[in-house]
C-alpha positions as CSV (number, residue, x, y, z in Angstrom):
1,M,17.3,-4.5,-3.5
2,L,18.3,-0.9,-3.2
3,H,15.7,1.9,-2.5
4,S,16.4,5.5,-2.7
5,T,15.5,7.6,0.3
6,C,14.4,11.1,-0.9
7,P,15.1,11.5,-4.5
8,K,14.8,14.6,-6.5
9,P,11.6,15.0,-8.3
10,K,11.5,13.3,-11.7
11,G,8.2,14.4,-12.9
12,R,9.3,16.9,-15.5
13,R,12.4,15.1,-16.4
14,S,10.4,11.8,-16.8
15,M,7.9,13.6,-19.1
16,W,10.6,14.8,-21.3
17,A,12.3,11.5,-21.3
18,L,9.1,9.9,-22.6
19,G,8.8,12.5,-25.4
20,L,12.4,12.1,-26.4
21,A,12.3,8.4,-26.3
22,L,9.1,8.4,-28.6
23,L,10.8,10.8,-31.0
24,V,14.1,8.9,-31.2
25,L,12.6,5.5,-31.6
26,A,9.9,6.8,-34.0
27,A,12.6,8.2,-36.2
28,A,14.9,5.1,-36.1
29,S,11.9,2.8,-37.1
30,R,10.7,4.8,-40.0
31,S,12.8,3.0,-42.5
32,A,12.1,-0.4,-41.1
33,V,8.3,-0.3,-40.4
34,T,5.2,1.0,-41.9
35,A,3.8,4.4,-41.0
36,D,1.0,2.8,-39.0
37,A,3.4,0.7,-37.0
38,A,5.5,3.7,-36.2
39,E,2.7,5.4,-34.3
40,P,3.2,5.3,-30.4
41,A,0.7,2.8,-28.9
42,K,-1.6,4.3,-26.3
43,I,-3.4,1.9,-23.9
44,D,-6.3,3.3,-21.9
45,A,-6.7,2.5,-18.2
46,D,-9.7,0.5,-18.7
47,D,-7.8,-2.1,-20.9
48,P,-8.6,-5.5,-19.4
49,R,-5.0,-6.5,-19.5
50,I,-4.1,-4.0,-16.8
51,Q,-4.2,-5.3,-13.3
52,Y,-5.2,-3.3,-10.3
53,V,-4.2,-4.3,-6.7
54,G,-6.0,-2.6,-3.9
55,R,-9.0,-0.2,-3.8
56,F,-9.5,1.8,-6.9
57,D,-12.5,4.1,-7.6
58,F,-13.6,3.2,-11.0
59,S,-16.5,5.6,-11.5
60,D,-14.3,7.1,-14.3
61,P,-13.0,3.8,-15.9
62,K,-10.4,5.9,-18.1
63,S,-9.0,7.3,-14.8
64,P,-9.1,4.9,-11.9
65,T,-8.2,6.6,-8.6
66,C,-6.5,5.1,-5.5
67,S,-5.3,6.5,-2.3
68,W,-4.4,3.7,0.2
69,S,-0.8,2.9,0.5
70,G,0.2,-0.2,-1.4
71,S,-2.2,0.3,-4.1
72,A,-0.6,-1.0,-7.5
73,V,-1.1,-1.0,-11.2
74,R,0.4,-4.1,-12.9
75,A,1.0,-5.2,-16.4
76,R,3.1,-7.3,-18.8
77,Y,4.4,-5.8,-21.9
78,Q,6.7,-6.3,-24.9
79,G,9.4,-3.7,-25.5
80,R,11.9,-1.9,-23.4
81,M,10.7,1.7,-22.7
82,I,7.2,2.2,-21.3
83,G,5.3,5.4,-20.4
84,F,2.3,5.9,-18.2
85,V,0.1,8.8,-16.9
86,L,-0.4,9.7,-13.3
87,N,-2.9,12.6,-12.2
88,D,-1.8,13.3,-8.6
89,T,-3.8,15.4,-6.0
90,P,-1.6,15.7,-2.9
91,A,-3.0,16.8,0.3
92,N,-3.0,20.5,0.9
93,R,-0.4,20.4,3.7
94,K,3.4,20.4,4.3
95,D,5.5,17.6,5.6
96,A,8.0,17.7,8.5
97,T,10.6,19.5,6.2
98,G,8.2,22.2,5.3
99,A,7.8,20.8,1.7
100,P,4.6,20.3,0.0
101,F,3.2,16.7,0.2
102,H,3.7,14.5,-2.9
103,N,2.9,10.9,-3.5
104,F,5.8,8.6,-3.9
105,F,5.6,5.5,-6.3
106,E,8.0,2.7,-6.5
107,V,8.1,1.5,-10.2
108,L,9.4,-2.1,-10.4
109,I,10.1,-4.0,-13.8
110,D,10.5,-7.7,-13.5
111,G,10.3,-7.4,-9.7
112,N,13.2,-5.1,-9.5
113,L,13.2,-1.4,-8.6
114,E,13.5,0.5,-11.7
115,R,12.7,4.0,-10.3
116,T,11.3,6.0,-7.4
117,I,9.0,8.6,-8.8
118,I,7.7,11.7,-6.9
119,A,4.5,12.5,-8.6
120,R,4.0,16.1,-9.7
121,P,0.7,17.7,-8.9
122,G,-1.7,17.3,-11.7
123,E,-1.4,15.2,-14.9
124,S,2.1,14.1,-15.9
125,R,3.7,11.5,-18.0
126,Y,6.5,9.4,-16.8
127,A,8.9,7.0,-18.7
128,V,10.9,4.0,-17.4
129,G,12.7,0.9,-18.7
130,D,15.9,2.6,-20.2
131,R,17.8,0.1,-18.0
132,V,16.3,-3.1,-19.2
133,A,16.9,-5.1,-22.4
134,E,14.3,-5.3,-25.2
135,G,11.9,-8.3,-24.5
136,Q,9.0,-9.2,-22.4
137,H,8.7,-7.7,-19.2
138,T,6.2,-6.9,-16.2
139,I,5.8,-3.6,-14.7
140,E,4.4,-2.6,-11.2
141,I,3.6,0.9,-10.1
142,F,3.3,0.8,-6.4
143,K,2.1,3.7,-4.2
144,R,4.3,3.8,-1.3
145,T,3.0,6.9,0.5
146,E,-0.3,6.5,2.7
147,A,-3.7,8.0,2.1
148,L,-3.2,11.0,4.1
149,V,-0.5,12.2,1.6
150,G,-3.2,12.3,-1.2
151,F,-4.8,10.4,-4.0
152,T,-3.8,9.6,-7.6
153,S,-5.5,8.5,-10.8
154,F,-3.9,6.4,-13.3
155,G,-4.3,7.5,-17.1
156,G,-3.0,4.4,-18.9
157,F,0.2,3.4,-20.7
158,Q,2.0,4.6,-23.8
159,F,4.6,2.6,-25.9
160,P,7.3,3.6,-28.3
161,P,6.9,2.0,-31.7
162,G,7.2,-1.8,-31.5
163,G,6.1,-1.8,-27.9
164,K,2.7,-3.4,-26.9
165,L,0.8,-4.6,-24.0
166,L,0.5,-8.4,-23.4
167,D,-1.8,-10.5,-21.6
168,P,-1.2,-10.4,-17.7
169,P,0.5,-13.2,-15.8
170,A,-1.8,-15.2,-13.5
171,G,-2.1,-13.5,-10.0
172,P,-1.3,-15.0,-6.7
173,K,-3.6,-17.6,-5.3
174,R,-3.5,-16.2,-1.7
175,R,-4.8,-12.9,-0.4
176,I,-4.0,-11.1,2.7
177,E,-5.6,-7.9,4.0
178,F,-3.6,-5.6,6.3
179,I,-5.4,-3.2,8.5
180,G,-3.4,-0.8,10.7
181,D,-2.0,2.6,11.5
182,S,1.4,4.4,10.8
183,I,3.4,1.3,11.5
184,T,1.7,-0.8,8.9
185,A,1.7,2.2,6.4
186,G,5.6,2.3,6.8
187,L,5.8,5.8,8.1
188,D,9.5,7.0,8.9
189,L,10.8,3.6,7.6
190,M,13.4,5.2,5.5
191,K,14.9,7.1,8.5
192,V,16.1,10.0,6.5
193,G,16.5,12.1,9.6
194,K,14.0,14.8,8.5
195,G,11.1,14.1,10.7
196,V,8.4,11.4,11.2
197,F,6.2,13.0,8.6
198,C,8.7,13.6,5.8
199,R,6.8,12.2,2.9
200,C,10.1,10.7,1.5
201,A,10.5,8.7,4.7
202,Q,7.3,6.6,4.0
203,N,7.7,3.4,2.2
204,N,4.9,0.8,2.4
205,Y,6.6,-1.5,-0.2
206,L,9.3,-2.2,2.6
207,A,6.8,-2.4,5.5
208,Y,6.2,-5.6,7.3
209,G,2.9,-6.3,5.5
210,A,4.1,-6.0,2.0
211,V,7.2,-8.1,2.9
212,T,5.0,-10.7,4.6
213,A,2.9,-11.0,1.4
214,R,5.8,-11.6,-0.8
215,N,7.2,-14.1,1.7
216,L,4.0,-15.9,1.4
217,Q,3.5,-15.2,-2.5
218,A,0.1,-13.6,-1.6
219,E,-1.5,-10.5,-3.0
220,A,-2.0,-7.8,-0.4
221,I,-4.5,-4.9,0.2
222,C,-3.2,-2.4,2.8
223,I,-5.8,-0.2,4.7
224,A,-3.6,1.8,7.0
225,Y,-3.7,5.4,8.3
226,S,-1.4,7.1,10.7
227,A,-2.4,8.0,14.3
228,N,-5.6,5.9,13.7
229,G,-7.0,3.2,16.1
230,V,-9.9,1.0,16.6
231,H,-11.6,3.1,19.1
232,C,-9.9,6.5,19.0
233,Y,-7.0,8.5,17.5
234,S,-3.8,9.0,19.3
235,N,-4.9,12.6,20.1
236,G,-8.0,11.3,21.8
237,S,-10.5,12.0,19.0
238,K,-13.0,9.5,17.8
239,H,-13.6,11.1,14.3
240,N,-13.1,8.8,11.3
241,T,-11.5,6.0,13.4
242,M,-10.5,2.8,11.4
243,P,-14.0,1.2,11.7
244,T,-15.4,4.3,9.8
245,L,-12.6,4.5,7.1
246,Y,-12.5,0.7,6.6
247,S,-15.5,0.7,4.2
248,R,-14.2,3.4,1.9
249,I,-12.3,3.1,-1.3
250,L,-10.9,6.7,-0.9
251,P,-10.8,7.5,3.0
252,H,-11.3,11.3,2.4
253,D,-14.7,10.4,0.5
254,P,-17.5,9.1,2.7
255,D,-19.4,8.3,-0.4
256,S,-16.8,6.0,-1.9
257,K,-18.0,2.6,-0.6
258,W,-15.8,-0.4,-1.2
259,D,-17.6,-3.5,-2.6
260,F,-16.3,-6.4,-0.4
261,T,-17.4,-9.0,-2.9
262,K,-14.8,-7.8,-5.4
263,W,-11.9,-9.1,-3.4
264,K,-12.0,-11.7,-0.6
265,A,-9.2,-12.1,1.7
266,D,-8.0,-15.5,2.9
267,V,-6.2,-14.0,5.9
268,V,-6.7,-10.7,7.7
269,V,-3.9,-9.0,9.8
270,I,-5.1,-6.1,12.3
271,H,-2.4,-4.0,13.8
272,L,-4.4,-1.5,15.8
273,G,-4.4,-0.5,19.4
274,T,-1.0,1.4,19.6
275,N,-2.8,4.7,19.2
276,D,-5.8,3.8,21.3
277,M,-3.7,3.0,24.2
278,A,-1.4,6.0,23.8
279,A,-4.7,8.1,24.1
280,Y,-6.2,6.0,26.9
281,G,-7.7,8.4,29.4
282,M,-7.2,11.5,27.1
283,G,-10.0,13.7,25.6
284,A,-12.9,11.7,24.1
285,C,-11.1,8.5,24.9
286,R,-11.7,8.7,28.8
287,D,-13.4,5.4,28.4
288,R,-13.2,2.2,30.4
289,F,-10.8,-0.4,29.0
290,E,-13.7,-2.6,28.3
291,K,-15.1,-0.3,25.8
292,F,-11.8,-0.3,23.7
293,V,-12.1,-4.2,23.9
294,A,-15.8,-4.1,22.7
295,S,-14.9,-1.8,19.8
296,Y,-12.1,-4.1,18.6
297,I,-14.3,-7.2,18.9
298,A,-17.0,-5.3,17.0
299,F,-14.6,-4.5,14.1
300,I,-13.5,-8.1,13.9
301,G,-17.1,-9.1,13.5
302,R,-17.4,-6.7,10.5
303,V,-14.3,-8.5,9.1
304,R,-16.0,-11.9,9.6
305,E,-19.1,-10.5,7.9
306,N,-17.0,-9.6,4.8
307,Y,-14.8,-12.6,4.6
308,G,-16.4,-15.5,6.6
309,D,-14.5,-18.0,8.8
310,I,-10.9,-17.1,7.9
311,H,-7.8,-16.7,10.1
312,I,-7.5,-13.2,11.7
313,F,-4.2,-12.1,13.3
314,C,-4.3,-9.4,16.0
315,A,-0.9,-8.0,16.1
316,I,0.8,-5.4,18.3
317,G,4.4,-3.8,18.7
318,P,7.2,-3.1,18.4
319,A,6.3,0.4,19.8
320,L,5.1,-0.9,23.2
321,W,4.8,2.3,25.5
322,P,3.3,1.6,27.8
323,A,4.2,-1.9,27.2
324,E,1.8,-3.8,29.3
325,L,-1.2,-1.7,28.3
326,Q,-0.4,-2.0,24.5
327,K,-0.2,-5.9,24.8
328,K,-3.3,-6.1,26.9
329,L,-5.7,-4.7,24.4
330,P,-5.3,-7.3,21.5
331,R,-4.3,-10.1,23.9
332,T,-7.7,-9.5,25.8
333,V,-9.6,-9.3,22.5
334,V,-8.1,-12.7,21.3
335,E,-8.7,-14.4,24.6
336,T,-12.2,-13.2,24.8
337,M,-13.0,-14.4,21.2
338,N,-11.3,-17.7,21.7
339,K,-13.3,-18.3,25.0
340,K,-16.5,-17.6,22.9
341,G,-15.5,-20.4,20.4
342,D,-13.8,-18.4,17.8
343,K,-10.4,-20.2,17.5
344,K,-9.4,-18.4,14.3
345,V,-8.3,-15.1,15.9
346,H,-4.8,-15.3,16.9
347,Y,-2.3,-13.0,18.9
348,V,0.9,-11.9,17.4
349,L,3.4,-9.9,19.5
350,F,6.3,-7.9,17.9
351,E,8.5,-7.7,20.9
352,N,12.3,-7.0,21.2
353,I,12.5,-5.7,17.7
354,G,14.1,-2.3,17.9
355,D,13.1,0.6,20.3
356,E,12.0,3.1,17.8
357,L,8.4,4.5,17.6
358,H,8.3,3.5,13.9
359,P,10.4,0.7,12.9
360,N,13.2,1.0,10.1
361,A,13.4,-1.4,7.1
362,A,15.5,-3.9,8.9
363,N,13.1,-4.1,11.7
364,H,10.1,-4.4,9.4
365,R,11.7,-7.5,7.9
366,K,12.1,-8.9,11.4
367,M,8.5,-8.3,11.9
368,A,7.6,-9.9,8.6
369,R,9.7,-13.1,9.7
370,V,7.6,-13.4,12.9
371,L,4.2,-12.8,11.2
372,T,5.1,-15.0,8.1
373,E,5.8,-18.1,10.5
374,A,2.7,-17.2,12.6
375,I,0.5,-17.3,9.3
376,R,2.2,-20.5,8.2
377,A,1.6,-22.1,11.5
378,E,-2.1,-21.5,11.4
379,T,-2.8,-21.9,7.6
380,G,-0.4,-24.5,6.7
381,W,0.7,-22.2,3.8
382,D,4.1,-23.1,2.4
383,D,6.1,-22.0,-0.6
384,Q,3.9,-22.6,-3.7
């Protein structure tokens, strides 16, 4: 599957494309259908046939809001062209190129990349589907940029005359939650050569977690934030580390509390410790190593409270600088918990997979192969 790197913004063009498509199709259909049938169909965001994957704030059901990378909207429809509304609120900062942050979305039809959309600030309408044949299709709108880039509200679908929303397909039976930092988020995965924090270089859809979930035919939630850790940030700060952000629907909003009864993971993968060990002995992180271990174990305890006796995989790598210290934290955590009788906590090492701080797409696929086999070995999951 080909994915674009840093496409030109399509917000204005897509909005006009939708309007043009509706006008053309409406005009063509007037002689063949009734006036009522010729009216474009608008589907509100709270239609029960729309599937939401990830953490969404439904306080306004007509405009559910997401922020975490990998959040997705899915639906099945009859027709060809399909329009949708995004209301994007980018973070008030600039990326490594000096450009304002924008959220990027991968739009897939029938599992194939149809278009990469750079969301325009505010409410905009987008149209896709001009490259598929008339018929029944599935659409997925996948947030590929991470939470620090901003948050987005979904405003529903719109169809040209003849198009309509269908009942959704059955969802995957397996569920995996991925918790991590920039590696899990897919930071700099696209390697466009414009700096690590170029928003166009982020792509959670091609990151190891999303690839692993597709390998195992599982639904995934991704809770990942760059520079974050289980005990401290890479700069030595302890403010809003992952144990704090983990309970939030929207990480920037401390009042947006996630209801863990809504979605129960069968497997959890934790990829934290890289930033902790990078900050070891720095700033507020001048703590004994045992405190890092204690923070990690306490965090696993919270995961257990939410999901029960499931398999938890503590991963590290491939950015192993300093190598032994990076490996030591999750390995010590797993060994400690195993000795205490919790045998469902496992250690996964991504080693000898490139020498980049942030893996490229090919190395994320290698990581996914390692993790996929580790999960299969412990769960017995095979192809469904």
